[in-house]
N, CA, C and O atoms as a printed pandas DataFrame, in Angstrom:
     atom_number atom_name residue_name chain_id  residue_number  x_coord  y_coord  z_coord
0              1         N          MET        A               1  110.197   97.586   88.051
1              2        CA          MET        A               1  111.011   98.500   87.291
2              3         C          MET        A               1  110.921   99.893   87.928
3              4         O          MET        A               1  109.844  100.338   88.325
4              5         N          ILE        A               2  112.060  100.565   88.018
5              6        CA          ILE        A               2  112.091  101.911   88.578
6              7         C          ILE        A               2  112.326  102.915   87.458
7              8         O          ILE        A               2  113.244  102.765   86.651
8              9         N          ASP        A               3  111.478  103.942   87.423
9             10        CA          ASP        A               3  111.586  105.024   86.452
10            11         C          ASP        A               3  111.801  106.338   87.178
11            12         O          ASP        A               3  111.324  106.526   88.298
12            13         N          TYR        A               4  112.521  107.247   86.535
13            14        CA          TYR        A               4  112.659  108.606   87.041
14            15         C          TYR        A               4  111.672  109.471   86.275
15            16         O          TYR        A               4  111.638  109.434   85.045
16            17         N          LEU        A               5  110.865  110.253   86.994
17            18        CA          LEU        A               5  109.866  111.118   86.353
18            19         C          LEU        A               5  110.050  112.550   86.834
19            20         O          LEU        A               5  110.016  112.825   88.034
20            21         N          SER        A               6  110.243  113.456   85.886
21            22        CA          SER        A               6  110.316  114.871   86.262
22            23         C          SER        A               6  108.956  115.543   86.110
23            24         O          SER        A               6  108.729  116.620   86.662
24            25         N          THR        A               7  108.065  114.921   85.376
25            26        CA          THR        A               7  106.676  115.376   85.273
26            27         C          THR        A               7  105.769  114.149   85.313
27            28         O          THR        A               7  106.183  113.039   84.976
28            29         N          LEU        A               8  104.540  114.371   85.725
29            30        CA          LEU        A               8  103.588  113.275   85.848
30            31         C          LEU        A               8  102.440  113.453   84.864
31            32         O          LEU        A               8  101.985  114.570   84.619
32            33         N          THR        A               9  101.978  112.344   84.307
33            34        CA          THR        A               9  100.744  112.387   83.536
34            35         C          THR        A               9   99.601  112.491   84.545
35            36         O          THR        A               9   99.800  112.196   85.723
36            37         N          PRO        A              10   98.419  112.900   84.111
37            38        CA          PRO        A              10   97.278  112.933   85.046
38            39         C          PRO        A              10   97.018  111.581   85.717
39            40         O          PRO        A              10   96.682  111.533   86.900
40            41         N          ASN        A              11   97.170  110.494   84.973
41            42        CA          ASN        A              11   96.958  109.164   85.543
42            43         C          ASN        A              11   98.013  108.842   86.600
43            44         O          ASN        A              11   97.686  108.304   87.658
44            45         N          GLU        A              12   99.282  109.168   86.316
45            46        CA          GLU        A              12  100.349  108.934   87.293
46            47         C          GLU        A              12  100.118  109.764   88.555
47            48         O          GLU        A              12  100.328  109.280   89.667
48            49         N          LEU        A              13   99.688  111.005   88.382
49            50        CA          LEU        A              13   99.398  111.857   89.531
50            51         C          LEU        A              13   98.299  111.234   90.390
51            52         O          LEU        A              13   98.411  111.216   91.616
52            53         N          ASP        A              14   97.244  110.723   89.763
53            54        CA          ASP        A              14   96.161  110.071   90.509
54            55         C          ASP        A              14   96.664  108.839   91.265
55            56         O          ASP        A              14   96.320  108.633   92.429
56            57         N          GLU        A              15   97.486  108.019   90.588
57            58        CA          GLU        A              15   98.014  106.813   91.226
58            59         C          GLU        A              15   98.885  107.172   92.430
59            60         O          GLU        A              15   98.751  106.572   93.497
60            61         N          ILE        A              16   99.768  108.140   92.260
61            62        CA          ILE        A              16  100.678  108.544   93.335
62            63         C          ILE        A              16   99.905  109.159   94.492
63            64         O          ILE        A              16  100.180  108.849   95.652
64            65         N          ALA        A              17   98.950  110.019   94.198
65            66        CA          ALA        A              17   98.166  110.655   95.258
66            67         C          ALA        A              17   97.362  109.615   96.050
67            68         O          ALA        A              17   97.228  109.732   97.268
68            69         N          THR        A              18   96.838  108.618   95.372
69            70        CA          THR        A              18   96.087  107.554   96.042
70            71         C          THR        A              18   96.995  106.746   96.960
71            72         O          THR        A              18   96.608  106.409   98.079
72            73         N          ILE        A              19   98.198  106.435   96.492
73            74        CA          ILE        A              19   99.164  105.720   97.331
74            75         C          ILE        A              19   99.550  106.584   98.528
75            76         O          ILE        A              19   99.653  106.087   99.649
76            77         N          TRP        A              20   99.764  107.876   98.289
77            78        CA          TRP        A              20  100.115  108.801   99.373
78            79         C          TRP        A              20   99.055  108.742  100.478
79            80         O          TRP        A              20   99.382  108.599  101.656
80            81         N          LEU        A              21   97.803  108.851  100.090
81            82        CA          LEU        A              21   96.721  108.864  101.073
82            83         C          LEU        A              21   96.627  107.532  101.820
83            84         O          LEU        A              21   96.581  107.514  103.050
84            85         N          GLY        A              22   96.598  106.433  101.093
85            86        CA          GLY        A              22   96.459  105.123  101.730
86            87         C          GLY        A              22   97.602  104.801  102.679
87            88         O          GLY        A              22   97.392  104.235  103.752
88            89         N          THR        A              23   98.796  105.162  102.280
89            90        CA          THR        A              23   99.963  104.888  103.120
90            91         C          THR        A              23   99.953  105.754  104.372
91            92         O          THR        A              23  100.266  105.269  105.459
92            93         N          ASN        A              24   99.600  107.019  104.235
93            94        CA          ASN        A              24   99.539  107.888  105.411
94            95         C          ASN        A              24   98.469  107.434  106.388
95            96         O          ASN        A              24   98.688  107.461  107.599
96            97         N          LEU        A              25   97.330  107.024  105.888
97            98        CA          LEU        A              25   96.272  106.535  106.774
98            99         C          LEU        A              25   96.724  105.305  107.553
99           100         O          LEU        A              25   96.384  105.143  108.725
100          101         N          GLN        A              26   97.493  104.439  106.891
101          102        CA          GLN        A              26   97.960  103.224  107.541
102          103         C          GLN        A              26   99.128  103.494  108.490
103          104         O          GLN        A              26   99.109  103.047  109.636
104          105         N          ALA        A              27  100.132  104.215  108.024
105          106        CA          ALA        A              27  101.371  104.392  108.791
106          107         C          ALA        A              27  101.239  105.398  109.927
107          108         O          ALA        A              27  101.992  105.350  110.900
108          109         N          HIS        A              28  100.287  106.300  109.799
109          110        CA          HIS        A              28  100.148  107.368  110.787
110          111         C          HIS        A              28   98.786  107.307  111.468
111          112         O          HIS        A              28   98.050  108.293  111.500
112          113         N          ASP        A              29   98.465  106.153  112.004
113          114        CA          ASP        A              29   97.171  105.994  112.659
114          115         C          ASP        A              29   97.067  106.784  113.959
115          116         O          ASP        A              29   96.002  106.830  114.575
116          117         N          PHE        A              30   98.155  107.398  114.376
117          118        CA          PHE        A              30   98.158  108.260  115.562
118          119         C          PHE        A              30   97.711  109.683  115.231
119          120         O          PHE        A              30   97.592  110.525  116.121
120          121         N          ILE        A              31   97.463  109.946  113.944
121          122        CA          ILE        A              31   96.933  111.234  113.498
122          123         C          ILE        A              31   95.538  110.978  112.936
123          124         O          ILE        A              31   95.325  109.995  112.227
124          125         N          ALA        A              32   94.599  111.846  113.247
125          126        CA          ALA        A              32   93.213  111.660  112.803
126          127         C          ALA        A              32   93.138  111.520  111.276
127          128         O          ALA        A              32   93.754  112.307  110.557
128          129         N          PRO        A              33   92.397  110.535  110.780
129          130        CA          PRO        A              33   92.251  110.350  109.332
130          131         C          PRO        A              33   91.759  111.615  108.615
131          132         O          PRO        A              33   92.108  111.851  107.459
132          133         N          THR        A              34   90.951  112.423  109.305
133          134        CA          THR        A              34   90.448  113.642  108.666
134          135         C          THR        A              34   91.583  114.571  108.258
135          136         O          THR        A              34   91.467  115.288  107.264
136          137         N          TYR        A              35   92.679  114.568  109.015
137          138        CA          TYR        A              35   93.838  115.405  108.665
138          139         C          TYR        A              35   94.352  115.037  107.271
139          140         O          TYR        A              35   94.569  115.912  106.433
140          141         N          TRP        A              36   94.545  113.736  107.029
141          142        CA          TRP        A              36   95.077  113.288  105.743
142          143         C          TRP        A              36   94.091  113.568  104.608
143          144         O          TRP        A              36   94.499  113.961  103.516
144          145         N          HIS        A              37   92.811  113.370  104.859
145          146        CA          HIS        A              37   91.816  113.659  103.825
146          147         C          HIS        A              37   91.760  115.152  103.510
147          148         O          HIS        A              37   91.599  115.537  102.352
148          149         N          GLN        A              38   91.893  115.998  104.544
149          150        CA          GLN        A              38   91.903  117.452  104.317
150          151         C          GLN        A              38   93.150  117.890  103.566
151          152         O          GLN        A              38   93.094  118.827  102.769
152          153         N          MET        A              39   94.275  117.226  103.806
153          154        CA          MET        A              39   95.540  117.584  103.160
154          155         C          MET        A              39   95.624  117.099  101.705
155          156         O          MET        A              39   96.429  117.606  100.924
156          157         N          TYR        A              40   94.800  116.127  101.353
157          158        CA          TYR        A              40   94.883  115.469  100.047
158          159         C          TYR        A              40   94.896  116.451   98.872
159          160         O          TYR        A              40   95.799  116.355   98.040
160          161         N          PRO        A              41   93.949  117.390   98.753
161          162        CA          PRO        A              41   93.973  118.290   97.588
162          163         C          PRO        A              41   95.252  119.137   97.516
163          164         O          PRO        A              41   95.815  119.326   96.437
164          165         N          GLU        A              42   95.702  119.642   98.662
165          166        CA          GLU        A              42   96.917  120.463   98.686
166          167         C          GLU        A              42   98.143  119.633   98.310
167          168         O          GLU        A              42   98.988  120.078   97.533
168          169         N          VAL        A              43   98.233  118.439   98.860
169          170        CA          VAL        A              43   99.371  117.570   98.556
170          171         C          VAL        A              43   99.355  117.162   97.087
171          172         O          VAL        A              43  100.403  117.114   96.443
172          173         N          LYS        A              44   98.187  116.872   96.566
173          174        CA          LYS        A              44   98.095  116.482   95.151
174          175         C          LYS        A              44   98.630  117.603   94.265
175          176         O          LYS        A              44   99.301  117.340   93.267
176          177         N          GLU        A              45   98.340  118.833   94.621
177          178        CA          GLU        A              45   98.878  119.976   93.868
178          179         C          GLU        A              45  100.396  120.069   94.050
179          180         O          GLU        A              45  101.118  120.312   93.083
180          181         N          GLN        A              46  100.883  119.878   95.272
181          182        CA          GLN        A              46  102.318  119.964   95.537
182          183         C          GLN        A              46  103.087  118.856   94.826
183          184         O          GLN        A              46  104.252  119.042   94.476
184          185         N          LEU        A              47  102.459  117.723   94.612
185          186        CA          LEU        A              47  103.130  116.623   93.921
186          187         C          LEU        A              47  103.583  117.028   92.522
187          188         O          LEU        A              47  104.554  116.478   92.001
188          189         N          THR        A              48  102.902  117.965   91.924
189          190        CA          THR        A              48  103.282  118.397   90.568
190          191         C          THR        A              48  104.602  119.162   90.578
191          192         O          THR        A              48  105.191  119.383   89.520
192          193         N          GLN        A              49  105.077  119.572   91.763
193          194        CA          GLN        A              49  106.329  120.327   91.874
194          195         C          GLN        A              49  107.535  119.439   92.167
195          196         O          GLN        A              49  108.670  119.915   92.143
196          197         N          ALA        A              50  107.309  118.170   92.440
197          198        CA          ALA        A              50  108.385  117.255   92.828
198          199         C          ALA        A              50  108.863  116.440   91.623
199          200         O          ALA        A              50  108.240  116.424   90.562
200          201         N          THR        A              51  109.990  115.770   91.834
201          202        CA          THR        A              51  110.455  114.756   90.892
202          203         C          THR        A              51  110.339  113.411   91.602
203          204         O          THR        A              51  110.285  113.355   92.831
204          205         N          PHE        A              52  110.301  112.343   90.837
205          206        CA          PHE        A              52  109.989  111.038   91.415
206          207         C          PHE        A              52  110.836  109.924   90.851
207          208         O          PHE        A              52  111.250  109.941   89.691
208          209         N          PHE        A              53  111.079  108.956   91.710
209          210        CA          PHE        A              53  111.456  107.632   91.283
210          211         C          PHE        A              53  110.230  106.794   91.596
211          212         O          PHE        A              53  109.741  106.805   92.726
212          213         N          VAL        A              54  109.736  106.074   90.615
213          214        CA          VAL        A              54  108.548  105.247   90.824
214          215         C          VAL        A              54  108.881  103.788   90.545
215          216         O          VAL        A              54  109.675  103.466   89.661
216          217         N          TYR        A              55  108.259  102.927   91.313
217          218        CA          TYR        A              55  108.370  101.491   91.111
218          219         C          TYR        A              55  107.039  101.031   90.557
219          220         O          TYR        A              55  105.986  101.270   91.148
220          221         N          ARG        A              56  107.099  100.367   89.413
221          222        CA          ARG        A              56  105.840   99.925   88.817
222          223         C          ARG        A              56  105.938   98.525   88.242
223          224         O          ARG        A              56  106.981   98.082   87.761
224          225         N          LYS        A              57  104.815   97.860   88.315
225          226        CA          LYS        A              57  104.560   96.599   87.636
226          227         C          LYS        A              57  103.144   96.750   87.117
227          228         O          LYS        A              57  102.180   96.498   87.839
228          229         N          GLU        A              58  103.023   97.154   85.885
229          230        CA          GLU        A              58  101.751   97.478   85.239
230          231         C          GLU        A              58  101.168   98.783   85.765
231          232         O          GLU        A              58  100.663   99.587   84.981
232          233         N          LYS        A              59  101.227   99.011   87.066
233          234        CA          LYS        A              59  100.802  100.277   87.649
234          235         C          LYS        A              59  101.833  100.671   88.701
235          236         O          LYS        A              59  102.670   99.855   89.088
236          237         N          ILE        A              60  101.775  101.897   89.157
237          238        CA          ILE        A              60  102.704  102.364   90.177
238          239         C          ILE        A              60  102.362  101.703   91.511
239          240         O          ILE        A              60  101.219  101.745   91.965
240          241         N          LEU        A              61  103.368  101.097   92.125
241          242        CA          LEU        A              61  103.198  100.441   93.419
242          243         C          LEU        A              61  103.891  101.210   94.541
243          244         O          LEU        A              61  103.608  101.001   95.721
244          245         N          GLY        A              62  104.801  102.102   94.156
245          246        CA          GLY        A              62  105.503  102.881   95.161
246          247         C          GLY        A              62  106.268  104.014   94.514
247          248         O          GLY        A              62  106.538  103.998   93.313
248          249         N          PHE        A              63  106.617  105.007   95.335
249          250        CA          PHE        A              63  107.376  106.134   94.812
250          251         C          PHE        A              63  108.154  106.828   95.915
251          252         O          PHE        A              63  107.830  106.729   97.098
252          253         N          ILE        A              64  109.175  107.522   95.494
253          254        CA          ILE        A              64  109.895  108.434   96.367
254          255         C          ILE        A              64  109.793  109.798   95.697
255          256         O          ILE        A              64  110.147  109.955   94.528
256          257         N          GLY        A              65  109.309  110.774   96.441
257          258        CA          GLY        A              65  109.153  112.130   95.922
258          259         C          GLY        A              65  110.265  113.016   96.450
259          260         O          GLY        A              65  110.533  113.040   97.651
260          261         N          LEU        A              66  110.910  113.743   95.554
261          262        CA          LEU        A              66  112.033  114.597   95.915
262          263         C          LEU        A              66  111.765  116.046   95.533
263          264         O          LEU        A              66  111.253  116.341   94.453
264          265         N          ILE        A              67  112.118  116.926   96.436
265          266        CA          ILE        A              67  112.170  118.354   96.144
266          267         C          ILE        A              67  113.624  118.726   96.388
267          268         O          ILE        A              67  114.054  118.874   97.532
268          269         N          ASP        A              68  114.370  118.875   95.311
269          270        CA          ASP        A              68  115.829  119.004   95.359
270          271         C          ASP        A              68  116.389  117.770   96.062
271          272         O          ASP        A              68  116.275  116.663   95.535
272          273         N          THR        A              69  116.996  117.936   97.245
273          274        CA          THR        A              69  117.553  116.780   97.953
274          275         C          THR        A              69  116.701  116.391   99.160
275          276         O          THR        A              69  117.113  115.559   99.968
276          277         N          TYR        A              70  115.534  116.980   99.283
277          278        CA          TYR        A              70  114.624  116.659  100.381
278          279         C          TYR        A              70  113.658  115.560   99.936
279          280         O          TYR        A              70  112.974  115.692   98.922
280          281         N          ILE        A              71  113.616  114.485  100.704
281          282        CA          ILE        A              71  112.679  113.400  100.420
282          283         C          ILE        A              71  111.342  113.777  101.036
283          284         O          ILE        A              71  111.174  113.751  102.255
284          285         N          ALA        A              72  110.400  114.126  100.179
285          286        CA          ALA        A              72  109.059  114.469  100.655
286          287         C          ALA        A              72  108.349  113.211  101.152
287          288         O          ALA        A              72  107.356  113.301  101.874
288          289         N          GLY        A              73  108.845  112.059  100.773
289          290        CA          GLY        A              73  108.300  110.820  101.290
290          291         C          GLY        A              73  108.590  109.634  100.400
291          292         O          GLY        A              73  108.752  109.762   99.186
292          293         N          ILE        A              74  108.650  108.483  101.029
293          294        CA          ILE        A              74  108.673  107.206  100.329
294          295         C          ILE        A              74  107.349  106.548  100.676
295          296         O          ILE        A              74  107.032  106.335  101.846
296          297         N          PHE        A              75  106.598  106.237   99.660
297          298        CA          PHE        A              75  105.278  105.665   99.870
298          299         C          PHE        A              75  105.130  104.423   99.003
299          300         O          PHE        A              75  105.362  104.455   97.795
300          301         N          VAL        A              76  104.742  103.336   99.644
301          302        CA          VAL        A              76  104.535  102.075   98.941
302          303         C          VAL        A              76  103.116  101.624   99.229
303          304         O          VAL        A              76  102.663  101.637  100.374
304          305         N          GLU        A              77  102.424  101.226   98.174
305          306        CA          GLU        A              77  101.046  100.760   98.324
306          307         C          GLU        A              77  100.992   99.749   99.477
307          308         O          GLU        A              77  101.770   98.795   99.501
308          309         N          PRO        A              78  100.082   99.955  100.424
309          310        CA          PRO        A              78  100.062   99.103  101.620
310          311         C          PRO        A              78  100.102   97.599  101.357
311          312         O          PRO        A              78  100.739   96.865  102.113
312          313         N          SER        A              79   99.447   97.132  100.317
313          314        CA          SER        A              79   99.412   95.686  100.059
314          315         C          SER        A              79  100.744   95.137   99.555
315          316         O          SER        A              79  100.921   93.920   99.502
316          317         N          THR        A              80  101.684   96.005   99.183
317          318        CA          THR        A              80  102.973   95.545   98.662
318          319         C          THR        A              80  104.150   95.984   99.540
319          320         O          THR        A              80  105.302   95.930   99.108
320          321         N          GLN        A              81  103.862   96.414  100.765
321          322        CA          GLN        A              81  104.933   96.825  101.668
322          323         C          GLN        A              81  105.690   95.606  102.196
323          324         O          GLN        A              81  105.216   94.471  102.129
324          325         N          GLN        A              82  106.880   95.886  102.722
325          326        CA          GLN        A              82  107.758   94.857  103.294
326          327         C          GLN        A              82  108.271   93.876  102.242
327          328         O          GLN        A              82  108.530   92.710  102.542
328          329         N          LYS        A              83  108.416   94.363  100.997
329          330        CA          LYS        A              83  108.922   93.513   99.918
330          331         C          LYS        A              83  110.145   94.124   99.241
331          332         O          LYS        A              83  110.539   93.697   98.155
332          333         N          GLY        A              84  110.745   95.127   99.886
333          334        CA          GLY        A              84  111.978   95.717   99.369
334          335         C          GLY        A              84  111.788   96.869   98.396
335          336         O          GLY        A              84  112.772   97.407   97.889
336          337         N          ILE        A              85  110.551   97.260   98.123
337          338        CA          ILE        A              85  110.309   98.333   97.159
338          339         C          ILE        A              85  110.850   99.663   97.679
339          340         O          ILE        A              85  111.497  100.399   96.934
340          341         N          GLY        A              86  110.594   99.974   98.938
341          342        CA          GLY        A              86  111.095  101.224   99.514
342          343         C          GLY        A              86  112.608  101.316   99.456
343          344         O          GLY        A              86  113.160  102.371   99.144
344          345         N          LYS        A              87  113.277  100.217   99.756
345          346        CA          LYS        A              87  114.746  100.191   99.712
346          347         C          LYS        A              87  115.244  100.403   98.286
347          348         O          LYS        A              87  116.218  101.126   98.072
348          349         N          LYS        A              88  114.593   99.788   97.321
349          350        CA          LYS        A              88  114.985   99.982   95.918
350          351         C          LYS        A              88  114.812  101.439   95.505
351          352         O          LYS        A              88  115.664  101.998   94.815
352          353         N          LEU        A              89  113.714  102.050   95.924
353          354        CA          LEU        A              89  113.475  103.457   95.594
354          355         C          LEU        A              89  114.512  104.359   96.240
355          356         O          LEU        A              89  115.022  105.277   95.598
356          357         N          LEU        A              90  114.828  104.110   97.500
357          358        CA          LEU        A              90  115.820  104.918   98.196
358          359         C          LEU        A              90  117.204  104.736   97.575
359          360         O          LEU        A              90  117.955  105.703   97.446
360          361         N          THR        A              91  117.543  103.523   97.194
361          362        CA          THR        A              91  118.820  103.260   96.537
362          363         C          THR        A              91  118.929  104.055   95.236
363          364         O          THR        A              91  119.983  104.617   94.939
364          365         N          ALA        A              92  117.861  104.102   94.473
365          366        CA          ALA        A              92  117.863  104.877   93.225
366          367         C          ALA        A              92  118.099  106.357   93.510
367          368         O          ALA        A              92  118.866  107.010   92.802
368          369         N          ALA        A              93  117.450  106.887   94.536
369          370        CA          ALA        A              93  117.628  108.297   94.885
370          371         C          ALA        A              93  119.058  108.564   95.349
371          372         O          ALA        A              93  119.638  109.596   95.009
372          373         N          LYS        A              94  119.626  107.645   96.121
373          374        CA          LYS        A              94  120.997  107.808   96.617
374          375         C          LYS        A              94  122.011  107.832   95.477
375          376         O          LYS        A              94  123.045  108.492   95.578
376          377         N          GLN        A              95  121.722  107.123   94.408
377          378        CA          GLN        A              95  122.635  107.087   93.264
378          379         C          GLN        A              95  122.686  108.424   92.532
379          380         O          GLN        A              95  123.617  108.670   91.764
380          381         N          HIS        A              96  121.710  109.279   92.755
381          382        CA          HIS        A              96  121.626  110.567   92.079
382          383         C          HIS        A              96  121.910  111.746   93.002
383          384         O          HIS        A              96  121.738  112.895   92.598
384          385         N          ALA        A              97  122.343  111.483   94.234
385          386        CA          ALA        A              97  122.536  112.567   95.190
386          387         C          ALA        A              97  123.751  112.284   96.072
387          388         O          ALA        A              97  124.169  111.138   96.232
388          389         N          THR        A              98  124.301  113.344   96.636
389          390        CA          THR        A              98  125.379  113.170   97.608
390          391         C          THR        A              98  124.862  113.383   99.022
391          392         O          THR        A              98  125.527  113.023   99.994
392          393         N          THR        A              99  123.684  113.965   99.133
393          394        CA          THR        A              99  123.044  114.151  100.434
394          395         C          THR        A              99  121.532  114.113  100.231
395          396         O          THR        A              99  121.019  114.571   99.210
396          397         N          LEU        A             100  120.839  113.570  101.200
397          398        CA          LEU        A             100  119.381  113.532  101.198
398          399         C          LEU        A             100  118.908  113.833  102.611
399          400         O          LEU        A             100  119.553  113.444  103.585
400          401         N          SER        A             101  117.791  114.520  102.721
401          402        CA          SER        A             101  117.214  114.796  104.028
402          403         C          SER        A             101  115.730  114.453  104.003
403          404         O          SER        A             101  115.122  114.326  102.940
404          405         N          LEU        A             102  115.162  114.307  105.197
405          406        CA          LEU        A             102  113.751  113.958  105.314
406          407         C          LEU        A             102  113.288  114.239  106.725
407          408         O          LEU        A             102  114.089  114.549  107.608
408          409         N          THR        A             103  111.994  114.127  106.927
409          410        CA          THR        A             103  111.388  114.227  108.249
410          411         C          THR        A             103  110.512  113.005  108.451
411          412         O          THR        A             103  109.772  112.608  107.551
412          413         N          VAL        A             104  110.595  112.404  109.644
413          414        CA          VAL        A             104  109.805  111.212  109.953
414          415         C          VAL        A             104  109.223  111.370  111.361
415          416         O          VAL        A             104  109.888  111.869  112.268
416          417         N          TYR        A             105  107.986  110.940  111.523
417          418        CA          TYR        A             105  107.351  111.008  112.836
418          419         C          TYR        A             105  108.017  110.022  113.804
419          420         O          TYR        A             105  108.366  108.902  113.431
420          421         N          GLN        A             106  108.183  110.465  115.049
421          422        CA          GLN        A             106  108.747  109.613  116.087
422          423         C          GLN        A             106  107.909  108.351  116.252
423          424         O          GLN        A             106  108.458  107.263  116.429
424          425         N          LYS        A             107  106.586  108.483  116.197
425          426        CA          LYS        A             107  105.697  107.335  116.399
426          427         C          LYS        A             107  105.676  106.370  115.211
427          428         O          LYS        A             107  105.154  105.261  115.325
428          429         N          ASN        A             108  106.234  106.781  114.084
429          430        CA          ASN        A             108  106.315  105.891  112.928
430          431         C          ASN        A             108  107.641  105.131  113.033
431          432         O          ASN        A             108  108.564  105.343  112.246
432          433         N          SER        A             109  107.707  104.249  114.017
433          434        CA          SER        A             109  108.971  103.581  114.328
434          435         C          SER        A             109  109.466  102.690  113.189
435          436         O          SER        A             109  110.675  102.537  113.015
436          437         N          THR        A             110  108.566  102.108  112.420
437          438        CA          THR        A             110  108.987  101.281  111.288
438          439         C          THR        A             110  109.780  102.119  110.293
439          440         O          THR        A             110  110.857  101.712  109.859
440          441         N          ALA        A             111  109.257  103.279  109.932
441          442        CA          ALA        A             111  109.971  104.151  108.980
442          443         C          ALA        A             111  111.258  104.683  109.596
443          444         O          ALA        A             111  112.299  104.712  108.940
444          445         N          TYR        A             112  111.187  105.106  110.861
445          446        CA          TYR        A             112  112.375  105.627  111.523
446          447         C          TYR        A             112  113.501  104.597  111.497
447          448         O          TYR        A             112  114.630  104.931  111.138
448          449         N          HIS        A             113  113.213  103.360  111.870
449          450        CA          HIS        A             113  114.249  102.315  111.894
450          451         C          HIS        A             113  114.724  101.972  110.477
451          452         O          HIS        A             113  115.894  101.648  110.278
452          453         N          PHE        A             114  113.832  102.040  109.512
453          454        CA          PHE        A             114  114.232  101.821  108.116
454          455         C          PHE        A             114  115.259  102.869  107.708
455          456         O          PHE        A             114  116.315  102.527  107.175
456          457         N          TYR        A             115  114.960  104.135  107.954
457          458        CA          TYR        A             115  115.902  105.194  107.564
458          459         C          TYR        A             115  117.229  105.063  108.306
459          460         O          TYR        A             115  118.287  105.273  107.714
460          461         N          ARG        A             116  117.189  104.723  109.581
461          462        CA          ARG        A             116  118.437  104.519  110.341
462          463         C          ARG        A             116  119.250  103.392  109.701
463          464         O          ARG        A             116  120.469  103.502  109.569
464          465         N          SER        A             117  118.578  102.315  109.306
465          466        CA          SER        A             117  119.287  101.182  108.697
466          467         C          SER        A             117  119.876  101.550  107.338
467          468         O          SER        A             117  120.778  100.873  106.844
468          469         N          GLN        A             118  119.369  102.614  106.740
469          470        CA          GLN        A             118  119.854  103.051  105.433
470          471         C          GLN        A             118  120.872  104.191  105.539
471          472         O          GLN        A             118  121.204  104.823  104.536
472          473         N          GLY        A             119  121.362  104.451  106.749
473          474        CA          GLY        A             119  122.440  105.414  106.932
474          475         C          GLY        A             119  122.016  106.824  107.283
475          476         O          GLY        A             119  122.859  107.721  107.296
476          477         N          PHE        A             120  120.751  107.057  107.566
477          478        CA          PHE        A             120  120.285  108.388  107.958
478          479         C          PHE        A             120  120.537  108.601  109.447
479          480         O          PHE        A             120  120.437  107.669  110.245
480          481         N          THR        A             121  120.865  109.839  109.808
481          482        CA          THR        A             121  121.055  110.192  111.210
482          483         C          THR        A             121  120.141  111.370  111.553
483          484         O          THR        A             121  119.834  112.206  110.703
484          485         N          VAL        A             122  119.720  111.416  112.801
485          486        CA          VAL        A             122  118.851  112.492  113.276
486          487         C          VAL        A             122  119.675  113.762  113.463
487          488         O          VAL        A             122  120.732  113.740  114.095
488          489         N          THR        A             123  119.184  114.862  112.909
489          490        CA          THR        A             123  119.858  116.152  113.068
490          491         C          THR        A             123  119.079  117.106  113.960
491          492         O          THR        A             123  119.645  118.042  114.524
492          493         N          LYS        A             124  117.767  116.863  114.086
493          494        CA          LYS        A             124  116.929  117.776  114.850
494          495         C          LYS        A             124  115.614  117.095  115.206
495          496         O          LYS        A             124  115.125  116.242  114.465
496          497         N          THR        A             125  115.048  117.478  116.345
497          498        CA          THR        A             125  113.724  117.015  116.748
498          499         C          THR        A             125  112.788  118.214  116.729
499          500         O          THR        A             125  113.121  119.273  117.261
500          501         N          THR        A             126  111.620  118.054  116.119
501          502        CA          THR        A             126  110.653  119.142  116.000
502          503         C          THR        A             126  109.260  118.644  116.374
503          504         O          THR        A             126  109.050  117.451  116.592
504          505         N          THR        A             127  108.327  119.566  116.443
505          506        CA          THR        A             127  106.914  119.237  116.591
506          507         C          THR        A             127  106.197  119.908  115.423
507          508         O          THR        A             127  106.351  121.110  115.207
508          509         N          ASP        A             128  105.414  119.138  114.670
509          510        CA          ASP        A             128  104.753  119.715  113.497
510          511         C          ASP        A             128  103.346  120.220  113.821
511          512         O          ASP        A             128  102.936  120.242  114.982
512          513         N          GLU        A             129  102.614  120.624  112.782
513          514        CA          GLU        A             129  101.289  121.226  112.978
514          515         C          GLU        A             129  100.266  120.267  113.562
515          516         O          GLU        A             129   99.225  120.697  114.060
516          517         N          THR        A             130  100.552  118.960  113.508
517          518        CA          THR        A             130   99.634  117.989  114.107
518          519         C          THR        A             130   99.884  117.840  115.609
519          520         O          THR        A             130   99.103  117.198  116.312
520          521         N          GLY        A             131  100.979  118.438  116.096
521          522        CA          GLY        A             131  101.358  118.299  117.493
522          523         C          GLY        A             131  102.234  117.085  117.750
523          524         O          GLY        A             131  102.592  116.806  118.894
524          525         N          GLU        A             132  102.580  116.363  116.690
525          526        CA          GLU        A             132  103.406  115.158  116.822
526          527         C          GLU        A             132  104.889  115.498  116.718
527          528         O          GLU        A             132  105.281  116.423  116.006
528          529         N          ILE        A             133  105.694  114.745  117.430
529          530        CA          ILE        A             133  107.149  114.896  117.383
530          531         C          ILE        A             133  107.661  114.241  116.108
531          532         O          ILE        A             133  107.243  113.144  115.736
532          533         N          ALA        A             134  108.579  114.943  115.448
533          534        CA          ALA        A             134  109.176  114.432  114.220
534          535         C          ALA        A             134  110.685  114.611  114.283
535          536         O          ALA        A             134  111.193  115.522  114.936
536          537         N          PHE        A             135  111.391  113.725  113.591
537          538        CA          PHE        A             135  112.843  113.801  113.496
538          539         C          PHE        A             135  113.232  114.275  112.108
539          540         O          PHE        A             135  112.758  113.738  111.106
540          541         N          GLU        A             136  114.089  115.276  112.049
541          542        CA          GLU        A             136  114.728  115.640  110.787
542          543         C          GLU        A             136  115.971  114.778  110.676
543          544         O          GLU        A             136  116.753  114.681  111.622
544          545         N          MET        A             137  116.156  114.149  109.519
545          546        CA          MET        A             137  117.250  113.222  109.329
546          547         C          MET        A             137  118.012  113.553  108.053
547          548         O          MET        A             137  117.476  114.183  107.141
548          549         N          ILE        A             138  119.274  113.119  108.000
549          550        CA          ILE        A             138  120.100  113.366  106.830
550          551         C          ILE        A             138  120.934  112.139  106.503
551          552         O          ILE        A             138  121.322  111.376  107.388
552          553         N          TRP        A             139  121.196  111.967  105.235
553          554        CA          TRP        A             139  122.106  110.944  104.731
554          555         C          TRP        A             139  123.124  111.638  103.851
555          556         O          TRP        A             139  122.780  112.529  103.075
556          557         N          GLN        A             140  124.378  111.232  103.971
557          558        CA          GLN        A             140  125.435  111.768  103.102
558          559         C          GLN        A             140  126.289  110.628  102.600
559          560         O          GLN        A             140  126.563  109.672  103.324
560          561         N          LYS        A             141  126.720  110.741  101.320
561          562        CA          LYS        A             141  127.605  109.728  100.739
562          563         C          LYS        A             141  128.899  109.690  101.487
563          564         O          LYS        A             141  129.783  108.901  101.153
């Protein structure tokens, strides 16, 4: 089931932050794990500023975080990836927007190809604070 959340309960915030950390550690193994652990407190605070579509079955298994039309990320609990949850979350976000943008690491080819398959196009190439190349992408109805 997918829910739209404009605010999070403390428990939901904990669940989402845990998924954020686990997914980043898995998907971005080209960045030192210490980076993600150091970012965790700051990101957990920033999560309170976003809105979410969450996929849950008894507990949250995945989410898409939005700041206006910017996708701060689609994160699915590692044990439940590759089961269509990310696509369902993105579809829900697309139904509420006419344009969406995001940034994805070049080395995260699985995510990059997923976004391309969902109609996103690269608008810019950048290098972030980790020194990694990232693509800014956009989708429009």
